[in-house]
C-alpha positions as CSV (number, residue, x, y, z in Angstrom):
1,M,2.6,-77.2,10.2
2,S,1.7,-79.5,7.3
3,D,3.7,-82.6,6.3
4,V,4.5,-80.9,3.0
5,V,6.0,-77.8,4.6
6,T,7.9,-80.0,7.1
7,V,9.5,-82.0,4.3
8,R,10.4,-78.9,2.4
9,A,12.0,-77.5,5.6
10,L,14.1,-80.7,6.0
11,V,15.2,-80.5,2.3
12,L,16.2,-76.9,2.6
13,H,18.2,-77.5,5.8
14,A,20.0,-80.4,4.2
15,L,20.9,-78.3,1.1
16,W,22.0,-75.5,3.3
17,G,24.5,-77.8,5.1
18,I,25.9,-78.9,1.8
19,V,26.4,-75.5,0.2
20,V,28.0,-73.9,3.2
21,I,31.3,-75.6,2.4
22,A,31.2,-75.0,-1.4
23,A,34.3,-74.1,-3.2
24,L,33.7,-70.4,-3.0
25,G,33.6,-70.4,0.8
26,L,30.3,-69.1,2.0
27,V,28.5,-68.3,-1.2
28,W,24.9,-69.5,-1.0
29,R,23.6,-72.3,-3.2
30,P,20.1,-72.6,-1.9
31,A,17.1,-74.4,-3.4
32,P,15.8,-72.9,-6.6
33,T,12.4,-71.9,-5.3
34,D,12.7,-70.4,-1.8
35,V,15.9,-68.6,-0.9
36,A,16.2,-67.8,2.7
37,W,17.9,-65.0,4.8
38,P,18.4,-67.4,7.6
39,M,20.6,-65.5,10.0
40,H,21.8,-62.1,11.1
41,G,24.0,-60.9,8.2
42,G,22.5,-63.4,5.8
43,D,25.0,-66.2,6.2
44,P,27.6,-67.6,8.8
45,G,30.4,-65.4,7.2
46,H,28.3,-62.2,7.6
47,Q,28.6,-61.3,3.9
48,Q,25.2,-59.7,3.7
49,Y,25.0,-61.1,0.2
50,S,22.1,-62.8,-1.7
51,P,22.4,-64.9,-4.9
52,L,18.9,-63.6,-5.9
53,A,18.8,-61.7,-9.2
54,H,15.0,-61.6,-9.9
55,I,15.3,-57.9,-8.9
56,N,18.2,-56.5,-10.9
57,R,19.6,-53.3,-12.5
58,S,17.1,-53.5,-15.4
59,N,13.9,-53.8,-13.4
60,V,14.6,-52.3,-9.9
61,Q,12.8,-49.1,-10.9
62,R,9.5,-51.1,-10.9
63,L,9.8,-52.1,-7.3
64,R,6.5,-51.7,-5.4
65,L,5.3,-52.0,-1.8
66,A,4.4,-55.7,-1.2
67,W,3.3,-55.5,2.4
68,T,3.7,-53.5,5.6
69,Y,3.5,-55.0,9.1
70,R,3.1,-52.6,12.1
71,T,4.1,-53.7,15.5
72,G,2.0,-51.1,17.3
73,D,4.4,-50.4,20.1
74,A,6.5,-47.4,19.0
75,R,7.0,-44.8,21.6
76,A,7.6,-41.3,20.3
77,D,8.4,-39.8,23.7
78,D,11.2,-42.3,24.2
79,R,12.5,-42.1,20.6
80,S,12.0,-45.8,20.2
81,Q,13.9,-47.6,17.4
82,I,14.0,-50.9,15.5
83,Q,17.5,-52.1,14.7
84,S,16.6,-55.7,13.8
85,N,17.8,-57.4,10.7
86,P,14.9,-59.8,10.0
87,I,15.6,-63.4,9.3
88,V,13.6,-65.6,6.9
89,V,13.5,-69.4,7.2
90,D,11.1,-71.7,5.3
91,G,8.8,-68.8,4.3
92,V,8.6,-67.4,7.8
93,L,10.0,-64.0,8.8
94,Y,11.3,-63.6,12.4
95,A,12.1,-60.2,13.9
96,T,11.6,-57.9,16.9
97,S,9.6,-54.7,17.7
98,P,10.6,-51.4,19.2
99,Q,9.7,-52.9,22.7
100,L,11.7,-56.1,21.8
101,K,8.7,-58.3,21.3
102,A,9.6,-61.2,19.1
103,F,7.2,-62.2,16.3
104,A,6.8,-64.4,13.2
105,L,5.2,-63.4,10.0
106,D,4.2,-65.1,6.7
107,A,7.1,-63.7,4.7
108,A,5.0,-63.5,1.5
109,T,2.1,-61.5,3.0
110,G,3.3,-59.9,6.3
111,R,0.5,-61.8,8.2
112,E,1.4,-62.3,11.9
113,L,1.7,-65.9,13.0
114,W,2.7,-65.4,16.6
115,R,4.2,-62.8,19.0
116,F,6.1,-63.1,22.3
117,D,6.6,-60.4,24.9
118,P,9.7,-61.0,27.1
119,F,8.8,-58.1,29.4
120,L,5.2,-59.2,30.2
121,S,5.1,-60.3,33.9
122,G,2.4,-62.9,34.5
123,A,2.9,-62.5,38.3
124,Q,2.4,-58.7,38.2
125,G,-0.1,-58.7,35.4
126,R,1.6,-55.7,33.8
127,E,4.1,-55.0,31.2
128,A,7.6,-54.1,32.4
129,E,9.8,-51.6,30.5
130,A,11.7,-52.9,27.6
131,L,15.4,-52.7,28.2
132,G,18.1,-52.4,25.5
133,V,17.9,-52.8,21.7
134,N,17.8,-55.9,19.6
135,R,19.4,-56.4,16.2
136,G,17.9,-59.7,15.3
137,L,17.0,-63.3,16.2
138,V,18.8,-66.6,15.9
139,H,17.2,-69.6,14.3
140,W,18.3,-73.2,15.0
141,S,17.1,-76.6,13.8
142,D,18.3,-80.1,14.3
143,G,17.1,-81.0,10.8
144,K,14.3,-83.0,12.3
145,A,11.5,-81.8,14.5
146,A,13.3,-79.4,16.8
147,R,13.2,-75.7,15.7
148,R,14.1,-72.8,18.0
149,V,14.3,-69.1,17.9
150,F,16.6,-67.3,20.3
151,L,15.8,-63.8,21.6
152,S,18.0,-61.6,23.7
153,A,16.1,-59.0,25.7
154,G,17.4,-57.2,28.7
155,Q,19.8,-59.4,30.6
156,F,18.1,-62.6,29.5
157,L,18.4,-65.0,26.6
158,Y,15.1,-66.8,25.6
159,A,14.6,-70.0,23.7
160,L,11.2,-70.0,21.8
161,D,9.5,-72.7,19.8
162,A,9.9,-71.4,16.2
163,R,6.4,-72.6,15.3
164,T,4.4,-71.1,18.2
165,G,6.6,-68.5,19.9
166,T,6.2,-70.2,23.3
167,P,9.2,-70.6,25.6
168,I,11.0,-73.9,25.6
169,R,10.8,-74.7,29.3
170,T,13.7,-77.2,29.3
171,F,16.1,-74.4,28.2
172,G,17.8,-72.7,31.2
173,A,15.3,-71.7,33.9
174,Q,11.8,-72.1,32.4
175,G,12.9,-71.0,28.9
176,R,15.6,-68.4,29.6
177,I,19.1,-67.9,30.9
178,D,20.5,-65.0,32.9
179,L,23.5,-63.5,31.0
180,A,24.8,-61.9,34.2
181,K,25.5,-65.4,35.6
182,G,28.6,-67.4,34.7
183,L,31.1,-64.6,34.3
184,G,33.4,-65.8,37.1
185,R,32.5,-63.0,39.5
186,D,29.5,-61.4,41.0
187,V,28.1,-58.7,38.7
188,S,24.8,-58.2,40.3
189,G,23.2,-54.9,39.4
190,L,25.7,-54.2,36.6
191,T,24.7,-54.0,32.9
192,V,25.0,-57.3,31.1
193,M,22.8,-57.8,28.0
194,S,23.1,-58.9,24.4
195,N,21.9,-56.5,21.7
196,T,23.3,-58.4,18.7
197,P,22.4,-62.0,17.9
198,G,24.8,-64.8,18.7
199,A,26.0,-67.3,16.2
200,I,25.2,-71.0,15.8
201,Y,27.9,-73.7,15.4
202,E,26.5,-77.2,15.5
203,D,24.6,-77.4,18.8
204,L,26.3,-74.3,20.3
205,L,25.0,-70.8,20.5
206,I,28.0,-68.4,20.9
207,V,27.1,-65.2,22.5
208,G,28.7,-61.8,23.3
209,T,27.4,-59.1,25.5
210,R,27.0,-55.4,26.0
211,V,28.4,-54.1,29.3
212,S,28.9,-50.7,30.9
213,E,31.6,-48.4,29.4
214,G,31.4,-45.5,31.9
215,P,33.7,-44.6,34.8
216,G,31.8,-46.7,37.3
217,A,31.9,-50.5,37.8
218,A,31.6,-52.7,34.7
219,A,31.2,-56.4,34.1
220,P,33.8,-58.3,32.0
221,G,33.0,-59.1,28.4
222,H,33.7,-62.8,28.5
223,I,32.5,-64.8,25.5
224,R,30.3,-67.9,26.2
225,A,29.0,-70.8,24.2
226,Y,25.6,-72.3,25.4
227,D,24.1,-75.6,24.6
228,V,21.2,-74.9,22.3
229,R,19.0,-77.5,24.0
230,S,19.7,-77.1,27.7
231,G,21.2,-73.6,28.0
232,A,24.2,-74.9,29.9
233,I,27.5,-73.1,29.4
234,R,29.8,-75.3,27.3
235,W,32.8,-73.0,27.2
236,T,33.9,-69.5,28.2
237,F,36.7,-67.4,26.7
238,R,37.8,-64.7,29.1
239,T,38.6,-61.5,27.3
240,I,40.2,-60.1,30.5
241,P,42.6,-63.0,31.2
242,W,42.9,-64.6,34.6
243,P,46.3,-65.4,36.2
244,G,48.3,-67.8,34.1
245,E,46.3,-67.2,30.9
246,Y,47.7,-65.6,27.7
247,G,47.5,-61.8,27.9
248,Y,47.3,-61.6,31.7
249,E,50.5,-59.6,31.7
250,T,48.9,-56.8,29.5
251,W,46.8,-55.7,32.5
252,P,47.5,-54.8,36.1
253,P,47.7,-57.9,38.3
254,D,44.2,-57.5,39.8
255,A,42.4,-56.5,36.6
256,W,40.9,-60.0,36.1
257,A,38.9,-59.5,39.3
258,R,37.8,-55.9,38.9
259,S,38.1,-54.5,35.3
260,G,35.3,-54.6,32.8
261,G,34.5,-54.3,29.1
262,A,36.5,-56.0,26.3
263,N,33.1,-57.4,25.2
264,V,31.7,-58.6,21.9
265,W,28.6,-56.5,21.1
266,S,28.7,-56.1,17.3
267,G,28.3,-59.5,15.7
268,I,30.0,-62.9,15.3
269,S,31.1,-64.8,12.2
270,V,31.7,-68.5,11.7
271,D,33.8,-70.5,9.3
272,V,31.8,-73.7,9.4
273,E,34.3,-75.8,7.4
274,R,37.3,-74.9,9.6
275,G,35.3,-74.8,12.8
276,L,36.5,-71.3,13.6
277,V,34.5,-68.4,15.1
278,F,35.6,-64.8,14.6
279,L,34.7,-62.2,17.2
280,P,35.3,-58.4,17.3
281,T,35.9,-57.0,20.8
282,G,35.3,-53.6,22.2
283,S,37.3,-51.4,24.5
284,A,38.0,-51.9,28.1
285,A,36.0,-49.8,30.6
286,F,36.2,-46.9,31.3
287,D,36.3,-45.9,27.6
288,F,38.2,-42.6,28.0
289,W,40.6,-43.1,30.9
290,G,42.8,-46.2,31.5
291,G,45.0,-45.2,34.5
292,D,43.6,-48.2,36.4
293,R,44.3,-50.6,33.5
294,K,47.8,-49.7,32.3
295,G,49.0,-52.0,29.5
296,A,47.9,-53.0,26.0
297,N,44.8,-54.7,27.5
298,L,44.4,-57.9,25.6
299,F,41.8,-59.0,24.4
300,A,40.1,-55.6,24.1
301,N,39.8,-54.1,20.6
302,C,40.8,-57.4,18.9
303,V,39.8,-59.7,16.1
304,L,39.7,-63.0,17.9
305,A,39.7,-66.4,16.1
306,L,38.6,-69.2,18.4
307,R,37.9,-72.9,18.0
308,A,34.1,-72.9,17.8
309,D,33.7,-76.2,19.6
310,T,36.0,-75.4,22.6
311,G,36.7,-71.7,22.7
312,R,40.4,-72.2,22.4
313,R,42.3,-69.2,21.0
314,V,43.8,-69.8,17.5
315,W,45.0,-66.3,16.9
316,H,44.2,-62.6,17.7
317,Y,45.1,-59.2,16.3
318,Q,44.7,-56.1,18.4
319,V,43.5,-53.2,16.3
320,V,43.8,-50.5,19.0
321,H,46.2,-50.8,22.0
322,H,45.0,-49.5,25.4
323,D,41.9,-47.9,23.8
324,L,41.1,-44.4,25.1
325,W,38.7,-43.4,22.2
326,D,35.8,-45.9,22.4
327,R,37.2,-47.6,19.2
328,D,35.2,-50.8,19.7
329,L,35.3,-53.0,16.6
330,P,31.8,-52.0,15.4
331,A,30.7,-54.9,13.1
332,A,31.1,-58.6,12.6
333,P,34.1,-59.7,10.6
334,V,33.4,-60.7,7.0
335,L,34.7,-64.0,5.5
336,V,36.0,-63.5,2.0
337,T,38.2,-65.3,-0.5
338,V,40.6,-62.9,-2.3
339,T,43.2,-63.0,-4.9
340,H,46.4,-61.8,-3.3
341,G,50.0,-62.3,-4.5
342,G,48.8,-64.4,-7.4
343,R,46.9,-67.0,-5.3
344,R,43.5,-67.4,-3.7
345,I,43.4,-66.9,0.0
346,D,40.6,-67.4,2.5
347,A,40.6,-64.2,4.5
348,V,38.6,-62.3,7.1
349,A,38.0,-58.5,6.8
350,Q,37.3,-56.2,9.7
351,V,36.1,-52.6,9.4
352,T,36.8,-50.1,12.2
353,K,35.2,-47.0,13.7
354,H,38.2,-45.0,12.6
355,G,37.6,-45.9,8.9
356,Y,40.0,-48.7,8.1
357,V,39.7,-52.2,6.8
358,F,42.1,-54.8,8.2
359,L,42.4,-57.9,6.1
360,F,43.8,-61.1,7.6
361,D,44.6,-64.6,6.5
362,R,41.7,-66.6,8.0
363,Q,43.9,-69.5,9.2
364,T,46.9,-67.6,10.6
365,G,45.8,-64.1,11.4
366,E,48.6,-62.6,9.4
367,P,47.7,-59.3,7.7
368,L,47.5,-59.5,3.9
369,F,48.5,-55.9,3.5
370,P,51.3,-54.3,5.6
371,V,50.4,-52.7,8.9
372,Q,52.7,-50.0,10.4
373,E,53.0,-49.3,14.1
374,R,53.2,-45.5,14.2
375,A,54.0,-43.2,17.1
376,V,51.0,-41.3,18.6
377,P,50.7,-38.6,21.2
378,A,51.1,-39.1,24.9
379,S,48.4,-38.2,27.5
380,D,48.6,-35.5,30.1
381,L,45.7,-36.8,32.3
382,K,46.7,-37.9,35.8
383,D,47.9,-41.5,36.1
384,E,47.2,-42.2,32.4
385,L,49.8,-44.0,30.3
386,A,48.7,-44.0,26.6
387,W,50.2,-46.6,24.4
388,P,53.0,-45.1,22.4
389,T,52.1,-46.6,19.0
390,Q,49.0,-47.7,17.1
391,P,48.6,-49.9,14.0
392,F,47.8,-48.3,10.6
393,P,47.0,-50.5,7.6
394,I,48.8,-49.4,4.4
395,A,46.0,-50.7,2.3
396,P,43.2,-50.4,1.7
397,P,43.3,-46.6,2.3
398,P,40.9,-45.3,4.9
399,F,37.3,-44.9,3.8
400,A,36.8,-42.0,6.1
401,R,38.8,-38.8,6.7
402,Q,41.3,-39.1,9.5
403,Q,41.8,-35.7,10.9
404,L,40.1,-32.3,11.3
405,T,42.2,-29.4,10.3
406,E,41.1,-25.9,9.3
407,A,41.1,-27.0,5.7
408,E,38.3,-29.5,6.4
409,V,36.1,-26.9,8.3
410,T,32.7,-26.3,6.8
411,S,32.2,-23.6,4.2
412,R,28.5,-23.9,4.1
413,T,28.2,-20.2,5.1
414,P,30.7,-17.7,6.3
415,A,29.0,-17.5,9.6
416,A,29.1,-21.3,10.0
417,R,32.8,-21.4,9.2
418,A,33.7,-18.6,11.6
419,H,31.7,-20.3,14.4
420,V,33.5,-23.6,13.9
421,L,36.9,-22.1,13.5
422,E,36.6,-20.2,16.8
423,R,35.7,-23.4,18.6
424,L,38.3,-25.6,16.8
425,R,41.2,-23.3,17.8
426,T,40.5,-24.1,21.5
427,L,40.6,-27.9,20.9
428,R,43.3,-30.5,20.3
429,T,43.0,-31.7,16.8
430,G,45.0,-32.5,13.6
431,Q,46.0,-36.1,13.8
432,P,44.6,-39.5,14.8
433,F,44.8,-40.9,18.4
434,I,45.2,-37.6,20.3
435,P,44.3,-38.7,23.8
436,P,41.3,-37.4,25.7
437,S,42.0,-34.0,27.4
438,R,40.5,-31.4,29.6
439,E,40.7,-28.8,26.8
440,G,38.7,-31.0,24.5
441,T,39.9,-33.5,21.8
442,V,38.4,-33.8,18.4
443,I,37.4,-37.4,17.6
444,F,37.2,-37.8,13.8
445,P,35.8,-40.0,12.6
446,G,33.5,-39.9,15.6
447,F,32.3,-42.4,18.2
448,D,29.8,-43.8,15.7
449,G,32.3,-44.3,13.0
450,G,33.5,-44.5,10.3
451,G,32.2,-48.1,10.1
452,E,29.4,-49.0,12.5
453,W,27.0,-51.7,13.7
454,G,25.0,-52.1,10.4
455,G,28.0,-54.0,9.0
456,Q,29.1,-54.2,5.5
457,A,28.2,-56.3,2.4
458,L,30.6,-58.5,0.4
459,D,30.2,-59.5,-3.2
460,P,31.9,-62.9,-3.3
461,A,32.2,-62.9,-7.1
462,S,34.3,-59.7,-7.2
463,G,35.8,-59.5,-3.7
464,W,34.4,-55.9,-3.4
465,L,33.3,-54.8,0.1
466,Y,30.5,-52.2,0.4
467,V,30.5,-50.2,3.6
468,N,28.6,-47.1,4.6
469,S,30.4,-44.5,6.8
470,N,29.7,-41.6,9.0
471,E,31.8,-38.4,8.5
472,M,31.0,-36.6,11.7
473,A,33.5,-35.0,14.1
474,W,32.8,-35.2,17.8
475,V,34.4,-33.4,20.8
476,L,35.6,-35.4,23.9
477,E,36.1,-33.2,26.9
478,M,37.2,-34.7,30.3
479,V,36.3,-33.2,33.7
480,E,37.5,-34.3,37.1
481,I,34.8,-36.0,39.2
482,G,33.9,-33.7,42.1
483,A,36.2,-31.0,40.8
484,G,36.0,-27.7,42.6
485,G,34.3,-29.0,45.7
486,G,36.0,-31.7,47.7
487,S,33.7,-32.9,50.5
488,S,31.3,-30.0,49.8
489,V,30.3,-31.6,46.5
490,P,27.0,-33.3,47.2
491,Q,27.0,-37.1,47.1
492,G,24.3,-37.1,44.4
493,Q,26.4,-34.8,42.2
494,R,29.4,-37.1,42.6
495,L,27.3,-40.2,41.8
496,Y,25.7,-38.4,38.8
497,Q,29.2,-37.6,37.5
498,T,30.4,-41.2,37.7
499,Q,27.2,-43.0,36.7
500,C,25.3,-40.6,34.4
501,A,27.4,-37.8,33.0
502,S,29.1,-39.7,30.3
503,C,25.8,-40.0,28.5
504,H,23.6,-37.1,29.8
505,G,26.5,-34.7,30.2
506,V,27.9,-32.8,33.1
507,D,25.4,-30.1,32.4
508,R,22.5,-32.7,32.2
509,A,21.6,-31.4,28.7
510,G,21.7,-34.9,27.2
511,A,21.9,-35.5,23.5
512,P,18.3,-35.7,22.2
513,A,19.4,-36.4,18.6
514,Q,21.1,-39.5,20.0
515,T,18.0,-40.5,22.0
516,I,19.6,-39.3,25.2
517,P,17.1,-37.0,26.9
518,S,17.9,-33.8,28.7
519,L,17.6,-34.1,32.5
520,Q,17.5,-30.4,33.1
521,D,13.7,-30.4,33.2
522,V,13.2,-33.9,34.7
523,A,11.5,-32.6,37.8
524,A,8.8,-31.1,35.6
525,R,8.2,-34.3,33.7
526,L,8.5,-37.1,36.1
527,E,7.8,-38.1,39.7
528,R,10.8,-38.8,42.0
529,A,9.7,-42.5,42.3
530,E,9.7,-42.9,38.6
531,V,13.2,-41.5,38.2
532,A,14.5,-43.7,41.0
533,R,12.9,-46.7,39.3
534,V,14.4,-46.0,35.9
535,I,17.9,-45.6,37.5
536,A,17.4,-49.0,39.2
537,E,15.8,-50.9,36.4
538,G,16.8,-49.1,33.2
539,K,14.6,-48.2,30.3
540,G,15.0,-48.4,26.5
541,V,18.6,-47.9,25.6
542,M,19.5,-46.7,29.1
543,P,21.1,-49.5,31.2
544,R,20.1,-50.3,34.7
545,F,22.2,-49.2,37.7
546,G,21.1,-51.9,40.1
547,A,24.5,-51.9,41.8
548,L,23.6,-48.6,43.5
549,R,22.0,-48.7,46.9
550,A,18.6,-47.2,47.4
551,D,20.1,-44.2,49.3
552,E,22.6,-43.6,46.4
553,R,19.8,-43.7,43.8
554,N,17.8,-41.3,46.0
555,A,20.9,-39.0,46.2
556,I,21.0,-38.8,42.4
557,V,17.3,-38.0,42.3
558,R,17.7,-35.2,44.9
559,Y,20.5,-33.8,42.8
560,L,18.4,-33.9,39.6
561,F,15.5,-32.2,41.5
562,G,17.7,-29.5,42.9
563,E,17.7,-30.8,46.4
564,A,21.3,-32.1,46.8
565,R,22.9,-31.8,50.2
566,P,26.6,-31.1,50.6
567,G,28.9,-33.9,51.9
568,G,26.5,-36.8,51.5
569,T,22.9,-37.4,52.5
570,Q,21.1,-37.3,55.8
571,G,20.6,-40.7,57.3
572,S,22.7,-42.4,54.6
573,P,24.7,-45.5,55.6
574,R,28.5,-45.5,55.9
575,P,30.4,-44.2,52.9
576,R,31.2,-46.9,50.4
577,A,34.4,-47.3,48.5
578,P,34.0,-47.2,44.7
579,G,32.9,-50.5,43.3
580,P,35.1,-52.8,41.2
581,G,36.5,-50.7,38.3
582,A,35.1,-47.4,39.6
583,R,38.5,-45.8,39.9
584,S,38.5,-43.1,37.3
585,P,39.1,-39.6,38.6
586,Y,37.5,-38.3,35.4
587,T,34.2,-38.3,33.6
588,T,33.2,-36.6,30.3
589,T,30.9,-33.8,29.4
590,G,29.0,-36.3,27.3
591,Y,28.9,-37.5,23.7
592,N,29.0,-34.2,21.8
593,R,28.9,-33.9,18.1
594,F,30.7,-31.0,16.6
595,F,28.1,-28.7,14.9
596,D,28.1,-25.2,13.5
597,H,25.8,-22.6,15.0
598,E,22.8,-23.9,13.0
599,G,23.2,-27.5,13.9
600,Y,24.9,-28.8,10.8
601,P,28.2,-30.7,10.9
602,A,31.3,-28.8,11.5
603,V,33.1,-30.4,8.6
604,E,32.8,-30.1,4.9
605,P,30.6,-32.6,3.2
606,P,30.2,-35.5,2.6
607,W,28.7,-36.2,6.1
608,G,27.9,-39.8,5.2
609,T,29.2,-42.0,2.4
610,L,28.8,-45.4,0.7
611,N,32.1,-47.0,-0.4
612,A,33.1,-49.8,-2.7
613,I,36.5,-51.3,-1.7
614,D,38.3,-53.9,-3.8
615,L,39.8,-56.3,-1.2
616,N,41.9,-58.0,-3.8
617,A,43.8,-54.9,-4.8
618,G,43.4,-53.0,-1.5
619,T,41.9,-50.0,-3.3
620,I,38.7,-47.8,-3.0
621,V,36.8,-48.3,-6.3
622,W,34.2,-45.6,-5.7
623,Q,32.8,-43.4,-3.0
624,I,29.5,-41.5,-3.0
625,P,27.5,-39.3,-0.6
626,L,24.8,-41.4,1.1
627,G,21.6,-39.4,1.8
628,E,20.8,-35.7,1.6
629,L,19.2,-33.0,3.6
630,P,16.4,-31.6,1.4
631,E,16.6,-28.1,2.8
632,L,20.2,-27.8,1.8
633,T,19.6,-29.4,-1.6
634,E,16.9,-26.8,-2.2
635,Q,19.4,-24.1,-1.5
636,G,21.6,-25.4,-4.3
637,M,24.0,-27.6,-2.4
638,A,25.0,-30.9,-3.9
639,P,23.8,-33.9,-1.9
640,T,25.8,-33.8,1.3
641,G,25.3,-37.3,2.6
642,T,24.0,-37.7,6.2
643,E,24.8,-39.6,9.3
644,N,23.7,-43.2,8.8
645,Y,22.8,-46.2,11.0
646,G,22.2,-49.6,9.5
647,G,24.0,-51.5,6.8
648,P,23.8,-52.6,3.1
649,V,22.9,-55.8,1.3
650,V,24.4,-56.7,-2.0
651,T,22.8,-59.1,-4.5
652,A,23.7,-61.1,-7.6
653,G,21.3,-58.8,-9.4
654,G,23.9,-56.1,-9.4
655,L,22.3,-54.1,-6.6
656,I,23.1,-52.6,-3.2
657,F,20.1,-52.0,-1.0
658,I,20.4,-49.6,2.0
659,G,18.3,-47.4,4.2
660,A,20.2,-45.9,7.2
661,T,20.0,-42.2,6.3
662,K,18.5,-39.3,8.2
663,D,16.3,-38.4,5.2
664,E,14.3,-41.7,5.8
665,M,14.9,-43.0,2.3
666,F,15.4,-46.6,1.1
667,R,17.7,-46.8,-1.9
668,A,19.1,-49.2,-4.5
669,F,22.5,-48.5,-6.1
670,D,24.4,-50.1,-9.0
671,K,27.1,-52.1,-7.2
672,R,29.6,-51.5,-10.1
673,T,29.4,-47.8,-10.3
674,G,27.5,-46.4,-7.2
675,E,24.8,-45.0,-9.5
676,L,21.4,-44.5,-7.7
677,L,18.8,-46.6,-9.5
678,W,15.8,-46.5,-7.2
679,Q,14.6,-44.8,-4.0
680,T,11.5,-44.5,-1.9
681,K,10.4,-42.8,1.3
682,L,9.9,-45.0,4.3
683,P,7.3,-44.4,7.0
684,A,10.2,-43.8,9.4
685,G,13.9,-44.0,9.1
686,G,15.3,-47.4,8.2
687,Y,18.0,-47.5,10.8
688,A,18.6,-51.3,10.4
689,T,20.1,-53.6,7.9
690,P,17.6,-55.0,5.3
691,G,17.2,-58.6,4.2
692,T,16.2,-60.2,0.9
693,Y,14.6,-63.6,0.2
694,S,12.2,-65.3,-2.1
695,V,9.0,-67.2,-1.5
696,N,7.5,-69.2,-4.4
697,G,9.9,-67.7,-6.8
698,R,9.1,-64.1,-5.9
699,Q,11.9,-62.0,-4.5
700,F,11.3,-59.6,-1.6
701,V,13.4,-56.9,0.0
702,V,12.4,-56.0,3.6
703,I,13.6,-53.4,6.1
704,A,12.6,-52.2,9.5
705,A,11.4,-48.6,9.6
706,G,11.7,-47.8,13.3
707,G,13.2,-44.3,13.1
708,G,14.0,-42.5,16.4
709,K,17.6,-41.7,15.6
710,M,19.1,-38.3,14.7
711,G,16.0,-36.5,15.8
712,T,13.7,-38.3,13.4
713,K,10.3,-39.6,14.3
714,S,9.9,-43.1,15.7
715,G,8.1,-45.8,13.7
716,D,6.8,-49.4,14.1
717,A,6.9,-50.8,10.6
718,Y,8.5,-53.6,8.6
719,V,8.2,-52.8,4.9
720,A,8.6,-55.3,2.1
721,F,9.1,-54.5,-1.5
722,A,8.8,-56.7,-4.6
723,L,8.2,-56.5,-8.4
724,P,4.6,-56.3,-9.5
């Protein structure tokens, strides 16, 4: 790197440190020439906001393709995806590919500068399977010579030289650390990975993890802060408290040693001035039955405020008690300053999967709008004790519908309505927080929101929050593990039910639209050894099941290949008690969207929305359908909106940029009114959050077009747009 560029980098970093504590909180005041997008979510407070206004309401119609970068590693057969929000620092763009290769580009031209493959095994001389997804990278600099990029891939966290992409060998073990280590108990073979970037505070990298959510064993979701130079753990916050720690009494006495989940997978925000880090936690495992974790289960489903330097708890707020609905907090909290009660208050906003926004005083954790604890239904599953109440914010109103009644059933065609009504009348529905059931419970909004992992955008000038939402009903049906067979149920079938059925379904049909393949024809597609290897090592979005013995993996393979044997397997070792946390007598039939007979949503449109919420007043300003299905538009239906994955960006130019939709479009809206101002077709679906930045005074908007979701084609492109 030239001396000129190095000096410019130092100046920009110095300016950055000054403006982060400006009077308006986390509003950016970058250098006038190059404006960065330096971290996941755009800034430490995750506002997904840019002060750039070169592209604005008056000229956005003139946007043109500036460059396209293709990674070359999309896999159509695996429905590969790109979920990365690219970051841009000093004119260099950093992001990841479908197979989780990290790379750096010239942000003005898209020219590749370097590439790093974390799954390339030098010893074996072959490329291993990429495991998991990645939603972005982390950049750190000491303001001098040291510059690092951190990549999470599989169960490892890598430190790379930002200039060359080579591992920093002094970090951890030869440039990486194992996220499965340092959790306070042996989690060998269990899923522990990080799909969303951590957050930097001074010389700490604060990291959350993704862990298993099924009825089998699961690792705990403890939060850790690593030294950015050495990789050493500097502090740990245990989300499943140990004896003597706050919250321990909200679990059974032995939960600290066996229960899992309560993890941070969706993003982290930092108040640099106060030295606070805000973390949204997920549910405890198993997602849908908690008979072995009776209690409120702190710190699952919480907004946590911790001291960033020590991990000490400052405050917490539990959004769902004893979660039975997979109501993980789906996105990073957003730092905002609002006018409330006649005064300016620094606040933190948290969206939820069930379509609410909770708004808290950033310092104390007190809700700024009233929250009511309302009675909710009890459970009739064996040994389950659902929590009797749940919190409901009074304002803002929910941005997604809260219940599916016959009035909300689709009227797309008479046949569609009749089909849905017949099924609906067999299900439990009609109010929020109906517990899982054997009959089937309607989850609406569904498991993917409401709000979801793409996050939300905050305009700091107005205090308006922009959030996209899914309006899809799902059906959750519980089945007893080994039901109807006792000891005659083959070992492989029992293991399949505990380890695999929650995703692939009891009937092995999978959910292809969700990138979960059917296993009904697996014997015709794959060799036995390949299936056993994938079970052991994982592949793509499927986690590994390394805790299973070889004979147990082989028993599952025999079951899938139609060769299961009653009562166990010949020559298998002694029966083994369920592993830690593997105590659920139930599994599910899978993650099942509620469709009509032609595959369209069971509910009336809109099926996806974009919402503007005034956080000062606690009101919804506007709501519009997001996306359309062309075949229905051609039939005369108004745009229905579609399911959407990925989030928005808002700019000082008066614009909201968002992809996310099934129709593979990239759109710009007027942030004041929701009017569509510009749209273009992407080479594949833009199921990621875009970024915007400027180089040499020219503003760019970039998005990953990786497709693969909702039955759409996979892609390998990063696409940047600019004015001519």
